[in-house]
Residue, then its C-alpha position, 0 to 999 in steps of 0.5 A: m122751530f123744527t130745526v131746534y126740535l128735530d136736530p140735536p142741540p146746541h143751537t145758536v142764532r149764528g148756527l140757525a142762520a147758517t143752517l137755514g140760509v137766512s140772516k141773523p136778524a131774521i132768526t132774531r125776529a123769529l125767536d122774538t115771536l116764538g119766545g113771546l109764545d113760550l115755544l122757544k127760549r134764548t139763554r147765554d152760553e156759559a162757556d162762551r158768553r158771546n153766544v146765545l143758545v136757543q133752547r126748547t120749552v115744555k110748551g114748545a115740545a107739547f105744541m110739536h107733539d100735538f102738531a105731529d098728531i095732526i099731521v099723522r091723522s091728516s095723512r090717514g084722512l081723519v082730519a078734514 
């Protein structure tokens, strides 16, 4: 999830697997879970229908923003 939100798009299942050093089935399982939570979504690449693009969602962006706030507060000793 961090890779999709922190690195510039486009993101593909194949590209994420290569970047993270894991198998495509491992990426697919993670995307199933994250997609079910509406934190990421998958769409077909219109330029190359063989590719599946992994995209950000509004809910995922809000989660990442809130998570970043927690990290910042924690680093300042404001969160127990």
